[in-house]
C-alpha positions as a Markdown table, in Angstrom:
| # | Residue | x | y | z |
|---|---|---|---|---|
| 1 | Met | 137.7 | -22.9 | -1.8 |
| 2 | Leu | 135.8 | -25.6 | 0.3 |
| 3 | Ser | 136.6 | -25.9 | 3.9 |
| 4 | Val | 137.7 | -29.4 | 5.3 |
| 5 | Glu | 134.5 | -29.7 | 7.2 |
| 6 | Ile | 132.3 | -29.3 | 4.0 |
| 7 | Leu | 134.5 | -31.5 | 1.9 |
| 8 | Phe | 134.2 | -34.3 | 4.6 |
| 9 | Ile | 130.4 | -34.0 | 4.6 |
| 10 | Leu | 130.4 | -34.3 | 0.8 |
| 11 | Leu | 132.6 | -37.5 | 0.9 |
| 12 | Tyr | 130.6 | -38.8 | 3.7 |
| 13 | Glu | 127.4 | -38.4 | 1.7 |
| 14 | Cys | 129.3 | -40.1 | -1.4 |
| 15 | Arg | 130.0 | -43.0 | 0.6 |
| 16 | Ile | 126.5 | -43.6 | 1.8 |
| 17 | Leu | 125.2 | -43.3 | -1.9 |
| 18 | Phe | 127.9 | -45.8 | -3.1 |
| 19 | Tyr | 126.9 | -48.2 | -0.2 |
| 20 | Leu | 123.1 | -47.8 | -1.2 |
| 21 | Arg | 123.9 | -48.3 | -4.9 |
| 22 | Asn | 125.9 | -51.6 | -4.0 |
| 23 | Arg | 122.9 | -52.7 | -1.8 |
| 24 | Arg | 120.5 | -52.1 | -4.6 |
| 25 | Asn | 122.7 | -54.1 | -7.1 |
| 26 | Asn | 123.1 | -57.1 | -4.7 |
| 27 | His | 119.6 | -57.3 | -3.0 |
| 28 | Gly | 117.4 | -55.7 | -5.5 |
| 29 | Arg | 115.6 | -52.2 | -5.4 |
| 30 | Glu | 114.9 | -51.0 | -1.8 |
| 31 | Ile | 112.3 | -48.5 | -0.7 |
| 32 | Met | 113.8 | -46.0 | 1.6 |
| 33 | Lys | 111.9 | -43.3 | 3.7 |
| 34 | Gly | 113.5 | -40.3 | 5.2 |
| 35 | Val | 117.3 | -39.7 | 5.6 |
| 36 | Val | 119.7 | -42.6 | 5.6 |
| 37 | Lys | 121.9 | -43.0 | 8.5 |
| 38 | Lys | 125.0 | -45.0 | 8.1 |
| 39 | Glu | 126.7 | -47.0 | 10.9 |
| 40 | Leu | 130.3 | -46.1 | 11.7 |
| 41 | Ile | 133.1 | -48.4 | 10.6 |
| 42 | Gly | 136.8 | -48.3 | 11.7 |
| 43 | Asn | 138.3 | -44.8 | 12.3 |
| 44 | Glu | 135.2 | -43.0 | 10.9 |
| 45 | Gly | 134.1 | -42.3 | 14.6 |
| 46 | Met | 137.2 | -40.4 | 15.4 |
| 47 | Val | 136.8 | -38.5 | 12.1 |
| 48 | Ile | 133.2 | -37.6 | 12.9 |
| 49 | Leu | 134.1 | -36.7 | 16.5 |
| 50 | Asp | 136.9 | -34.3 | 15.3 |
| 51 | Thr | 134.5 | -32.8 | 12.6 |
| 52 | Val | 131.6 | -32.3 | 15.1 |
| 53 | Arg | 134.1 | -30.4 | 17.5 |
| 54 | Arg | 135.3 | -28.2 | 14.7 |
| 55 | Leu | 131.9 | -27.3 | 13.3 |
| 56 | Ser | 130.7 | -26.6 | 16.8 |
| 57 | Arg | 133.6 | -24.3 | 17.7 |
| 58 | Arg | 133.0 | -22.4 | 14.4 |
| 59 | Asn | 129.2 | -22.5 | 15.0 |
| 60 | Ala | 128.6 | -23.8 | 11.6 |
| 61 | Val | 125.1 | -24.9 | 12.5 |
| 62 | Asp | 123.8 | -25.8 | 9.0 |
| 63 | Asn | 126.9 | -28.0 | 8.2 |
| 64 | Leu | 126.6 | -29.5 | 11.7 |
| 65 | Leu | 123.0 | -30.2 | 11.1 |
| 66 | Arg | 123.6 | -32.1 | 7.9 |
| 67 | Leu | 126.2 | -34.1 | 9.4 |
| 68 | Ile | 123.8 | -35.1 | 12.4 |
| 69 | Lys | 121.2 | -36.1 | 10.0 |
| 70 | Lys | 123.5 | -38.5 | 8.2 |
| 71 | Thr | 124.9 | -40.1 | 11.5 |
| 72 | His | 123.2 | -43.0 | 13.2 |
| 73 | Pro | 121.9 | -41.9 | 16.7 |
| 74 | Ala | 123.8 | -44.7 | 18.3 |
| 75 | Asp | 126.9 | -43.3 | 16.9 |
| 76 | Leu | 126.0 | -39.8 | 17.9 |
| 77 | Gly | 125.8 | -41.2 | 21.6 |
| 78 | Trp | 129.4 | -42.6 | 21.2 |
| 79 | Val | 130.5 | -39.2 | 19.9 |
| 80 | Phe | 128.8 | -37.4 | 22.8 |
| 81 | Arg | 130.9 | -39.5 | 25.4 |
| 82 | His | 134.0 | -37.9 | 24.4 |
| 83 | Leu | 132.7 | -34.1 | 24.3 |
| 84 | Val | 133.3 | -31.8 | 27.1 |
| 85 | Pro | 130.0 | -30.7 | 28.8 |
| 86 | Glu | 130.0 | -27.2 | 26.9 |
| 87 | Glu | 130.5 | -29.0 | 23.5 |
| 88 | Arg | 127.6 | -31.2 | 24.5 |
| 89 | Lys | 125.2 | -28.4 | 25.1 |
| 90 | Asn | 126.1 | -26.7 | 21.9 |
| 91 | Val | 125.6 | -29.8 | 19.8 |
| 92 | Phe | 122.5 | -31.0 | 21.5 |
| 93 | Ser | 120.9 | -27.6 | 20.8 |
| 94 | Val | 121.3 | -28.5 | 17.1 |
| 95 | Ile | 120.1 | -32.2 | 17.5 |
| 96 | Ala | 117.0 | -30.8 | 19.3 |
| 97 | Gln | 116.1 | -29.1 | 16.1 |
| 98 | Thr | 115.5 | -32.5 | 14.4 |
| 99 | Asp | 113.2 | -35.5 | 14.9 |
| 100 | Leu | 116.2 | -37.5 | 15.9 |
| 101 | Val | 116.1 | -36.2 | 19.3 |
| 102 | Gly | 114.2 | -38.9 | 21.0 |
| 103 | Glu | 116.0 | -41.7 | 19.3 |
| 104 | Phe | 119.4 | -40.2 | 20.2 |
| 105 | Leu | 118.3 | -39.8 | 23.9 |
| 106 | Ser | 117.5 | -43.6 | 24.1 |
| 107 | Glu | 121.1 | -44.2 | 22.9 |
| 108 | Val | 123.1 | -41.9 | 25.0 |
| 109 | Asp | 124.4 | -42.8 | 28.4 |
| 110 | Leu | 122.3 | -42.2 | 31.4 |
| 111 | Ser | 124.3 | -39.5 | 33.0 |
| 112 | Ile | 124.8 | -37.5 | 29.8 |
| 113 | Met | 121.1 | -37.8 | 29.0 |
| 114 | Leu | 120.2 | -36.3 | 32.4 |
| 115 | Glu | 122.8 | -33.6 | 31.9 |
| 116 | Leu | 121.1 | -32.8 | 28.5 |
| 117 | Val | 117.4 | -32.8 | 29.5 |
| 118 | Glu | 117.8 | -30.7 | 32.5 |
| 119 | Thr | 118.0 | -27.5 | 30.3 |
| 120 | Leu | 114.8 | -28.6 | 28.6 |
| 121 | Thr | 111.4 | -27.4 | 29.6 |
| 122 | Pro | 108.7 | -30.2 | 30.5 |
| 123 | Lys | 106.6 | -29.2 | 27.5 |
| 124 | Phe | 109.5 | -29.8 | 25.1 |
| 125 | Ile | 110.2 | -33.2 | 26.8 |
| 126 | Val | 106.7 | -34.3 | 26.4 |
| 127 | Ala | 107.0 | -33.6 | 22.6 |
| 128 | Ile | 110.1 | -35.9 | 22.6 |
| 129 | Val | 108.7 | -38.6 | 24.9 |
| 130 | Lys | 105.7 | -38.8 | 22.4 |
| 131 | Asp | 107.9 | -40.0 | 19.5 |
| 132 | Met | 110.0 | -42.3 | 21.7 |
| 133 | Ala | 109.2 | -46.2 | 22.2 |
| 134 | Ser | 107.2 | -46.8 | 25.3 |
| 135 | Asp | 109.8 | -48.5 | 27.0 |
| 136 | Asp | 112.5 | -45.9 | 26.2 |
| 137 | Ala | 110.1 | -43.2 | 27.5 |
| 138 | Ala | 109.7 | -45.1 | 30.7 |
| 139 | Asp | 113.5 | -45.3 | 31.2 |
| 140 | Leu | 113.7 | -41.6 | 30.7 |
| 141 | Leu | 111.0 | -40.7 | 33.2 |
| 142 | Glu | 112.5 | -43.3 | 35.7 |
| 143 | Ala | 116.0 | -41.5 | 35.4 |
| 144 | Leu | 114.4 | -38.0 | 35.9 |
| 145 | Pro | 113.9 | -36.4 | 39.5 |
| 146 | Lys | 110.6 | -37.3 | 40.8 |
| 147 | Glu | 109.0 | -34.0 | 40.6 |
| 148 | Val | 110.0 | -33.2 | 37.1 |
| 149 | Ala | 108.9 | -36.7 | 36.0 |
| 150 | Asn | 105.5 | -36.0 | 37.6 |
| 151 | Glu | 105.2 | -32.7 | 35.9 |
| 152 | Ile | 105.9 | -34.4 | 32.5 |
| 153 | Arg | 103.4 | -37.0 | 32.9 |
| 154 | Asp | 100.7 | -34.4 | 33.8 |
| 155 | Leu | 101.4 | -32.9 | 30.3 |
| 156 | Met | 101.3 | -36.1 | 28.4 |
| 157 | Gly | 98.0 | -37.4 | 26.7 |
| 158 | Lys | 95.9 | -39.9 | 28.6 |
| 159 | Glu | 96.8 | -43.0 | 26.3 |
| 160 | Asp | 100.5 | -42.2 | 26.4 |
| 161 | Arg | 100.6 | -41.6 | 30.1 |
| 162 | Glu | 98.7 | -44.9 | 30.9 |
| 163 | Glu | 101.1 | -46.8 | 28.8 |
| 164 | Val | 104.1 | -45.4 | 30.4 |
| 165 | Asp | 102.6 | -45.7 | 33.9 |
| 166 | Glu | 102.2 | -49.4 | 33.2 |
| 167 | Leu | 105.7 | -49.9 | 32.8 |
| 168 | Leu | 106.8 | -47.6 | 35.6 |
| 169 | Gln | 105.2 | -49.9 | 38.1 |
| 170 | Tyr | 107.7 | -52.7 | 37.5 |
| 171 | His | 111.4 | -52.8 | 38.9 |
| 172 | Pro | 113.6 | -51.3 | 36.1 |
| 173 | Glu | 115.7 | -54.5 | 36.2 |
| 174 | Ser | 112.9 | -56.8 | 35.7 |
| 175 | Ala | 111.3 | -58.2 | 32.7 |
| 176 | Gly | 108.3 | -55.8 | 33.3 |
| 177 | Gly | 110.7 | -52.8 | 33.2 |
| 178 | Leu | 112.5 | -54.0 | 30.1 |
| 179 | Met | 109.5 | -55.0 | 28.0 |
| 180 | Ser | 107.6 | -53.2 | 25.3 |
| 181 | Pro | 103.9 | -53.0 | 25.1 |
| 182 | Asp | 103.9 | -52.9 | 21.4 |
| 183 | Phe | 103.7 | -56.6 | 20.4 |
| 184 | Met | 101.7 | -58.5 | 17.8 |
| 185 | Ala | 99.0 | -60.6 | 19.5 |
| 186 | Leu | 96.3 | -62.5 | 17.6 |
| 187 | Asn | 93.4 | -64.3 | 18.8 |
| 188 | Glu | 93.5 | -68.2 | 18.3 |
| 189 | Glu | 90.1 | -68.1 | 16.5 |
| 190 | Leu | 91.3 | -66.0 | 13.7 |
| 191 | Ser | 91.9 | -67.5 | 10.3 |
| 192 | Val | 95.3 | -67.3 | 8.6 |
| 193 | Gly | 93.8 | -64.9 | 6.0 |
| 194 | Asp | 92.4 | -62.7 | 8.7 |
| 195 | Ala | 95.7 | -62.8 | 10.5 |
| 196 | Ile | 97.7 | -61.6 | 7.4 |
| 197 | Asn | 95.4 | -58.8 | 7.0 |
| 198 | Arg | 95.6 | -57.8 | 10.7 |
| 199 | Val | 99.5 | -58.0 | 10.4 |
| 200 | Gln | 99.6 | -55.9 | 7.2 |
| 201 | Asp | 97.4 | -53.3 | 9.1 |
| 202 | Arg | 99.3 | -52.9 | 12.3 |
| 203 | Ser | 102.8 | -54.1 | 11.7 |
| 204 | Glu | 104.3 | -50.6 | 11.3 |
| 205 | Glu | 103.2 | -49.8 | 15.1 |
| 206 | Met | 104.6 | -53.2 | 16.6 |
| 207 | Glu | 107.9 | -54.4 | 17.4 |
| 208 | Met | 109.4 | -57.7 | 16.2 |
| 209 | Val | 106.5 | -59.0 | 14.1 |
| 210 | Phe | 108.6 | -62.0 | 13.1 |
| 211 | Tyr | 106.9 | -63.6 | 16.1 |
| 212 | Leu | 103.2 | -63.7 | 16.2 |
| 213 | Tyr | 101.9 | -64.5 | 19.8 |
| 214 | Ile | 98.5 | -66.3 | 19.8 |
| 215 | Thr | 96.0 | -65.6 | 22.8 |
| 216 | His | 92.7 | -66.9 | 23.9 |
| 217 | Gly | 89.8 | -65.6 | 26.0 |
| 218 | Glu | 88.7 | -62.0 | 26.5 |
| 219 | Glu | 91.7 | -61.3 | 28.9 |
| 220 | Gly | 94.3 | -62.4 | 26.1 |
| 221 | Gln | 96.1 | -65.2 | 28.0 |
| 222 | Leu | 99.1 | -66.4 | 26.1 |
| 223 | Cys | 98.6 | -69.9 | 24.3 |
| 224 | Gly | 101.0 | -70.1 | 21.6 |
| 225 | Val | 103.5 | -68.7 | 19.1 |
| 226 | Leu | 103.8 | -68.5 | 15.3 |
| 227 | Ser | 106.5 | -67.1 | 13.1 |
| 228 | Leu | 105.4 | -64.9 | 10.4 |
| 229 | Arg | 107.1 | -67.4 | 7.9 |
| 230 | Glu | 104.9 | -70.3 | 9.3 |
| 231 | Leu | 101.8 | -68.1 | 8.8 |
| 232 | Leu | 102.4 | -67.6 | 5.1 |
| 233 | Met | 102.9 | -71.2 | 4.5 |
| 234 | His | 99.2 | -72.1 | 5.4 |
| 235 | Pro | 96.0 | -71.8 | 3.5 |
| 236 | Pro | 94.1 | -68.8 | 4.4 |
| 237 | Tyr | 90.9 | -70.5 | 5.8 |
| 238 | Arg | 93.0 | -72.5 | 8.5 |
| 239 | Gln | 92.6 | -71.3 | 12.0 |
| 240 | Leu | 95.5 | -70.2 | 14.0 |
| 241 | Lys | 94.8 | -72.6 | 16.9 |
| 242 | Asn | 95.5 | -75.4 | 14.4 |
| 243 | Ile | 98.9 | -74.3 | 13.2 |
| 244 | Met | 100.5 | -72.5 | 16.2 |
| 245 | Asn | 103.2 | -73.8 | 18.5 |
| 246 | Pro | 101.6 | -74.2 | 22.0 |
| 247 | Lys | 105.0 | -74.7 | 23.7 |
| 248 | Val | 106.0 | -70.9 | 24.0 |
| 249 | Leu | 108.8 | -69.8 | 26.3 |
| 250 | Ala | 107.6 | -66.9 | 28.4 |
| 251 | Val | 108.8 | -65.0 | 31.6 |
| 252 | Thr | 106.7 | -63.1 | 34.3 |
| 253 | Thr | 106.9 | -59.4 | 35.0 |
| 254 | Asp | 109.0 | -60.0 | 37.9 |
| 255 | Thr | 111.6 | -62.1 | 36.4 |
| 256 | Asp | 115.2 | -60.6 | 36.9 |
| 257 | Gln | 116.8 | -59.2 | 33.6 |
| 258 | Gly | 119.8 | -61.5 | 34.1 |
| 259 | Glu | 117.5 | -64.7 | 34.0 |
| 260 | Val | 115.6 | -63.1 | 31.0 |
| 261 | Ala | 119.1 | -62.5 | 29.2 |
| 262 | His | 120.0 | -66.2 | 29.9 |
| 263 | Ile | 116.8 | -67.6 | 28.5 |
| 264 | Val | 117.1 | -65.5 | 25.3 |
| 265 | Ser | 120.8 | -66.4 | 24.8 |
| 266 | Gln | 120.2 | -70.1 | 25.5 |
| 267 | Tyr | 117.2 | -70.6 | 23.2 |
| 268 | Asn | 118.5 | -68.1 | 20.4 |
| 269 | Leu | 115.3 | -65.9 | 20.4 |
| 270 | Leu | 114.7 | -62.5 | 18.9 |
| 271 | Ala | 112.1 | -61.7 | 21.5 |
| 272 | Ile | 110.5 | -63.3 | 24.5 |
| 273 | Pro | 106.9 | -62.7 | 25.7 |
| 274 | Val | 106.0 | -61.3 | 29.1 |
| 275 | Val | 103.0 | -62.5 | 31.2 |
| 276 | Asp | 101.4 | -61.4 | 34.5 |
| 277 | Ser | 100.3 | -63.6 | 37.3 |
| 278 | Ser | 97.1 | -64.7 | 35.3 |
| 279 | Tyr | 99.3 | -65.5 | 32.2 |
| 280 | Lys | 97.9 | -62.5 | 30.4 |
| 281 | Leu | 100.3 | -61.4 | 27.6 |
| 282 | Val | 101.5 | -57.8 | 28.7 |
| 283 | Gly | 104.6 | -57.2 | 26.5 |
| 284 | Ile | 107.7 | -58.6 | 25.0 |
| 285 | Val | 111.4 | -58.2 | 25.6 |
| 286 | Thr | 113.4 | -57.8 | 22.3 |
| 287 | Val | 116.9 | -59.0 | 21.7 |
| 288 | Asp | 118.3 | -55.5 | 21.4 |
| 289 | Asp | 117.3 | -54.8 | 25.1 |
| 290 | Ile | 118.9 | -58.2 | 25.9 |
| 291 | Ile | 122.1 | -57.2 | 24.5 |
| 292 | Asp | 122.1 | -54.1 | 26.5 |
| 293 | Val | 121.5 | -56.3 | 29.6 |
| 294 | Ile | 124.2 | -58.7 | 29.0 |
| 295 | Arg | 126.6 | -55.8 | 28.4 |
| 296 | Glu | 125.6 | -54.3 | 31.7 |
| 297 | Glu | 125.7 | -57.4 | 33.7 |
| 298 | Ala | 129.2 | -58.2 | 32.3 |
| 299 | Thr | 130.3 | -54.6 | 33.0 |
| 300 | Glu | 129.1 | -54.9 | 36.6 |
| 301 | Asp | 130.8 | -58.2 | 37.2 |
| 302 | Phe | 134.0 | -57.1 | 35.9 |
| 303 | Leu | 133.9 | -53.7 | 37.9 |
| 304 | Gln | 133.2 | -55.8 | 41.0 |
| 305 | Met | 135.7 | -58.4 | 40.4 |
| 306 | Ala | 138.3 | -55.5 | 40.1 |
| 307 | Gly | 136.9 | -53.8 | 43.3 |
| 308 | Ala | 135.8 | -50.7 | 41.5 |
| 309 | Gly | 132.1 | -50.8 | 42.5 |
| 310 | Lys | 129.5 | -51.6 | 39.8 |
| 311 | Asp | 128.6 | -48.4 | 38.4 |
| 312 | Lys | 128.8 | -49.0 | 34.7 |
| 313 | Glu | 129.4 | -45.1 | 34.0 |
| 314 | Ile | 132.3 | -44.7 | 36.4 |
| 315 | Leu | 134.5 | -43.4 | 33.6 |
| 316 | Leu | 132.0 | -40.5 | 33.1 |
| 317 | Lys | 132.1 | -39.6 | 36.7 |
| 318 | Ser | 134.2 | -36.7 | 38.3 |
| 319 | Thr | 137.4 | -37.4 | 40.0 |
| 320 | Val | 135.9 | -37.0 | 43.3 |
| 321 | Asp | 132.9 | -39.1 | 42.7 |
| 322 | Asn | 135.1 | -41.8 | 41.0 |
| 323 | Ala | 137.3 | -41.8 | 44.2 |
| 324 | Ile | 134.3 | -42.0 | 46.5 |
| 325 | Thr | 132.9 | -45.0 | 44.6 |
| 326 | Arg | 136.1 | -47.0 | 44.7 |
| 327 | Ala | 137.2 | -46.1 | 48.2 |
| 328 | Pro | 134.9 | -48.7 | 50.0 |
| 329 | Trp | 136.2 | -51.5 | 47.9 |
| 330 | Leu | 139.8 | -50.7 | 48.6 |
| 331 | Phe | 139.3 | -50.7 | 52.4 |
| 332 | Ala | 139.3 | -54.6 | 52.4 |
| 333 | Ser | 142.9 | -54.4 | 50.7 |
| 334 | Trp | 143.9 | -51.7 | 53.1 |
| 335 | Leu | 142.6 | -53.8 | 56.1 |
| 336 | Gly | 144.1 | -56.9 | 54.9 |
| 337 | Gly | 147.4 | -55.3 | 54.5 |
| 338 | Ile | 147.4 | -54.0 | 58.1 |
| 339 | Ile | 146.8 | -57.6 | 59.2 |
| 340 | Thr | 149.7 | -58.9 | 57.1 |
| 341 | Val | 152.0 | -56.2 | 58.7 |
| 342 | Phe | 151.2 | -57.5 | 62.1 |
| 343 | Ile | 151.8 | -61.2 | 60.9 |
| 344 | Val | 155.2 | -60.4 | 59.3 |
| 345 | Thr | 156.3 | -58.4 | 62.5 |
| 346 | Ser | 155.3 | -61.3 | 64.8 |
| 347 | Phe | 157.8 | -63.4 | 62.5 |
| 348 | Asn | 160.5 | -60.7 | 62.8 |
| 349 | Arg | 163.0 | -62.9 | 64.7 |
| 350 | Glu | 162.8 | -65.5 | 61.9 |
| 351 | Leu | 163.3 | -63.0 | 59.2 |
| 352 | Gln | 166.4 | -61.6 | 61.1 |
| 353 | Gln | 167.9 | -65.2 | 61.0 |
| 354 | Val | 167.1 | -65.9 | 57.4 |
| 355 | Leu | 167.0 | -62.6 | 55.5 |
| 356 | Ala | 166.4 | -64.7 | 52.2 |
| 357 | Leu | 162.7 | -65.3 | 53.4 |
| 358 | Ala | 162.0 | -61.6 | 52.6 |
| 359 | Ala | 163.2 | -62.0 | 49.3 |
| 360 | Phe | 160.8 | -64.6 | 48.3 |
| 361 | Met | 157.6 | -63.2 | 50.0 |
| 362 | Pro | 156.5 | -61.4 | 46.7 |
| 363 | Val | 156.7 | -64.5 | 44.7 |
| 364 | Val | 154.8 | -66.7 | 47.0 |
| 365 | Met | 152.0 | -64.1 | 47.7 |
| 366 | Gly | 151.9 | -63.1 | 44.0 |
| 367 | Met | 151.4 | -66.7 | 42.8 |
| 368 | Gly | 148.8 | -67.3 | 45.2 |
| 369 | Gly | 146.9 | -64.2 | 44.6 |
| 370 | Asn | 147.0 | -64.7 | 40.9 |
| 371 | Ile | 145.7 | -68.3 | 40.8 |
| 372 | Ala | 142.8 | -67.3 | 43.4 |
| 373 | Thr | 141.9 | -64.5 | 41.0 |
| 374 | Gln | 141.8 | -66.9 | 38.1 |
| 375 | Ser | 139.7 | -69.5 | 40.0 |
| 376 | Ser | 137.2 | -66.8 | 41.2 |
| 377 | Thr | 136.9 | -65.4 | 37.7 |
| 378 | Ile | 136.3 | -68.7 | 36.1 |
| 379 | Val | 133.5 | -69.7 | 38.8 |
| 380 | Val | 131.7 | -66.4 | 38.6 |
| 381 | Arg | 131.6 | -66.4 | 35.0 |
| 382 | Gly | 130.5 | -70.0 | 35.1 |
| 383 | Ile | 127.7 | -69.2 | 37.4 |
| 384 | Ala | 126.6 | -66.1 | 35.2 |
| 385 | Thr | 126.4 | -68.4 | 32.1 |
| 386 | Gly | 124.8 | -71.3 | 33.8 |
| 387 | Arg | 127.7 | -73.7 | 33.1 |
| 388 | Ile | 128.2 | -74.5 | 36.9 |
| 389 | Asn | 125.7 | -76.8 | 38.7 |
| 390 | Met | 125.0 | -75.6 | 42.0 |
| 391 | Asn | 124.0 | -78.9 | 43.3 |
| 392 | Glu | 127.5 | -80.1 | 42.6 |
| 393 | Leu | 129.6 | -77.6 | 44.6 |
| 394 | Ala | 132.1 | -80.3 | 46.0 |
| 395 | Lys | 132.9 | -81.4 | 42.5 |
| 396 | Val | 133.7 | -77.9 | 41.4 |
| 397 | Ile | 135.8 | -77.1 | 44.4 |
| 398 | Phe | 137.7 | -80.4 | 44.4 |
| 399 | Lys | 138.6 | -79.9 | 40.6 |
| 400 | Glu | 139.9 | -76.4 | 41.1 |
| 401 | Met | 141.9 | -77.7 | 44.2 |
| 402 | Arg | 143.7 | -80.3 | 42.1 |
| 403 | Val | 144.3 | -77.6 | 39.5 |
| 404 | Gly | 146.0 | -75.4 | 42.2 |
| 405 | Phe | 147.8 | -78.4 | 43.6 |
| 406 | Leu | 149.3 | -79.4 | 40.0 |
| 407 | Leu | 150.3 | -75.8 | 39.2 |
| 408 | Gly | 151.7 | -75.2 | 42.7 |
| 409 | Gly | 153.8 | -78.5 | 42.5 |
| 410 | Val | 155.2 | -77.5 | 39.2 |
| 411 | Tyr | 156.1 | -73.9 | 39.9 |
| 412 | Gly | 157.2 | -75.0 | 43.6 |
| 413 | Leu | 159.5 | -77.7 | 42.0 |
| 414 | Phe | 161.1 | -75.1 | 39.6 |
| 415 | Leu | 161.7 | -72.4 | 42.1 |
| 416 | Gly | 162.8 | -74.8 | 44.9 |
| 417 | Ile | 165.5 | -76.1 | 42.7 |
| 418 | Leu | 166.6 | -72.6 | 41.8 |
| 419 | Thr | 166.5 | -71.6 | 45.5 |
| 420 | Tyr | 168.5 | -74.6 | 46.4 |
| 421 | Phe | 171.4 | -73.8 | 43.9 |
| 422 | Gly | 171.3 | -70.1 | 44.9 |
| 423 | Tyr | 171.2 | -70.6 | 48.8 |
| 424 | Ser | 172.4 | -74.1 | 49.5 |
| 425 | Ala | 175.8 | -72.8 | 51.1 |
| 426 | Thr | 174.0 | -70.6 | 53.6 |
| 427 | Thr | 170.5 | -72.2 | 54.1 |
| 428 | Pro | 170.3 | -75.7 | 52.5 |
| 429 | Asn | 166.7 | -76.3 | 53.4 |
| 430 | Leu | 165.5 | -72.9 | 51.8 |
| 431 | Gly | 164.6 | -74.5 | 48.5 |
| 432 | Leu | 162.4 | -76.9 | 50.3 |
| 433 | Val | 160.6 | -74.2 | 52.3 |
| 434 | Ile | 160.1 | -72.2 | 49.1 |
| 435 | Gly | 158.8 | -75.2 | 47.0 |
| 436 | Ile | 156.5 | -76.4 | 49.6 |
| 437 | Ser | 155.0 | -73.0 | 50.5 |
| 438 | Ile | 154.2 | -72.3 | 46.8 |
| 439 | Met | 152.4 | -75.6 | 46.4 |
| 440 | Leu | 150.5 | -75.1 | 49.6 |
| 441 | Val | 149.6 | -71.5 | 49.0 |
| 442 | Met | 148.6 | -72.0 | 45.2 |
| 443 | Thr | 146.4 | -75.1 | 46.3 |
| 444 | Leu | 144.8 | -73.2 | 49.1 |
| 445 | Ala | 144.4 | -70.2 | 46.9 |
| 446 | Ala | 142.6 | -72.0 | 44.1 |
| 447 | Thr | 140.4 | -73.5 | 46.8 |
| 448 | Val | 139.4 | -70.4 | 48.4 |
| 449 | Gly | 138.9 | -68.6 | 45.1 |
| 450 | Thr | 136.4 | -71.3 | 44.1 |
| 451 | Phe | 134.7 | -71.8 | 47.4 |
| 452 | Val | 134.0 | -68.2 | 48.3 |
| 453 | Pro | 132.0 | -67.1 | 45.2 |
| 454 | Leu | 130.0 | -70.6 | 45.2 |
| 455 | Val | 129.1 | -70.1 | 49.0 |
| 456 | Leu | 128.1 | -66.5 | 48.2 |
| 457 | Arg | 125.9 | -67.7 | 45.3 |
| 458 | Arg | 124.2 | -70.2 | 47.5 |
| 459 | Leu | 123.4 | -67.5 | 49.9 |
| 460 | Asp | 122.0 | -65.4 | 47.1 |
| 461 | Val | 124.6 | -62.9 | 47.4 |
| 462 | Asp | 126.3 | -61.5 | 44.2 |
| 463 | Ala | 129.3 | -63.8 | 43.8 |
| 464 | Ala | 131.2 | -61.3 | 41.8 |
| 465 | Val | 132.1 | -59.4 | 44.9 |
| 466 | Ala | 134.3 | -62.4 | 46.1 |
| 467 | Thr | 136.8 | -62.0 | 43.2 |
| 468 | Gly | 138.1 | -58.5 | 44.1 |
| 469 | Pro | 139.9 | -57.3 | 47.2 |
| 470 | Phe | 138.1 | -59.8 | 49.3 |
| 471 | Val | 139.7 | -63.0 | 47.9 |
| 472 | Thr | 143.1 | -61.6 | 47.2 |
| 473 | Thr | 143.2 | -60.1 | 50.8 |
| 474 | Thr | 142.3 | -63.4 | 52.3 |
| 475 | Met | 145.0 | -65.1 | 50.3 |
| 476 | Asp | 147.5 | -62.5 | 51.6 |
| 477 | Ile | 146.7 | -63.2 | 55.2 |
| 478 | Leu | 146.7 | -67.0 | 54.8 |
| 479 | Gly | 149.6 | -67.2 | 52.4 |
| 480 | Val | 152.0 | -65.1 | 54.5 |
| 481 | Ser | 151.0 | -67.1 | 57.8 |
| 482 | Gly | 151.4 | -70.4 | 56.0 |
| 483 | Tyr | 154.8 | -69.4 | 54.5 |
| 484 | Phe | 156.3 | -68.3 | 57.8 |
| 485 | Leu | 154.9 | -71.5 | 59.6 |
| 486 | Ile | 156.6 | -73.7 | 57.0 |
| 487 | Ala | 159.8 | -71.8 | 57.2 |
| 488 | Lys | 159.8 | -71.9 | 60.9 |
| 489 | Phe | 159.2 | -75.5 | 61.1 |
| 490 | Leu | 161.6 | -76.7 | 58.4 |
| 491 | Leu | 164.4 | -74.4 | 59.2 |
| 492 | Asp | 164.0 | -75.0 | 62.9 |
| 493 | Leu | 163.8 | -71.2 | 63.7 |
């Protein structure tokens, strides 16, 4: 009788064959090389994760190997996030027997990758790196300890080593660190016919051949771009310089990855060329790397806005490391809480006279903190996406101030009326105090939440740090002070 694991593998293979048959019916006959790897859809990921665990526990290496060969490396990377270290070690020993190991390491999280490769010999890593894309190989060596990386480099072939060293000289978060040196460049003097032959001969070695970059001179300076479709539409005798588009967007090797991502997304590019200081074409950044950059930048912003640092792999850290990462960011909240305690204590006499003031403190502070976070988040995201003009800061601040005043007026009016009917017998003016306090605090909070990230951005400081504990703590201090001062004045305490 078939086991559950073998039955699942057979069903999985049948689904792939069914998928391929439908593709042939819809799109014509396709030529496929090697083993087909299907992407996960819906709950299939959890099913494969459970199957991998069972096969690993039973040491069913042959069945596990068949499943791995049928699974996309990116999906294997997802599976590895949910395995314990011992399971990762066992499953990786099977993956290491296949030619998927290089592509798999390119997809897995950095901390897991380091955990896996530390058990491998430098000679084996060299064999893996040889089959990896140059930019992925550079990322791997960049992450390894320096002495290990140097030992691997010494064992690499001269051509591979020089290609990787060229990438390693750039900052990993710059265009130079992201770029791939495998691009299709054609001299402007070539004819269309010669260019087509060149593309046919070299296309398998290059990335993103949809774009053909045109160069001139012996140094290979970038002078234009041509799509593959446009190339095929012209007669074979015409020269490339007469049909290329000379207005080509490019970035330099030291351009920040965030700026590269902004350009690619704004102009809907599949790739963007990278040039050095002499405008020599040295590489391209493809859209798949840009998607990773956008995800990383957004993750960092969200973590910083929540006051949880900016390590995108924080969920994979141990309890102690996780706590150490988050502790400094919580210090601002702790310090602000201590200051708030002293402020409240200084108004102890007023609280004893009107105990109801204490009941409404959470409402006033909560409304102020919430709108401050809203305004900061909107502004930080606007800065990141380029939707905020940094030359019109006053306009942005004044707009959010009006929003805070409007919302504060509405909620202040509602709560003031409720307070009046509930406390009019004992403290007639308490409703007025609560209404004015909420209006003032929300207006001030929206202003501060907008002002702080804009000023930080103008000072070239990451604006995302402003939306976490910093803004909310500032508003706790200002809000509680304003609340008691208004109460003291209007209630004549």
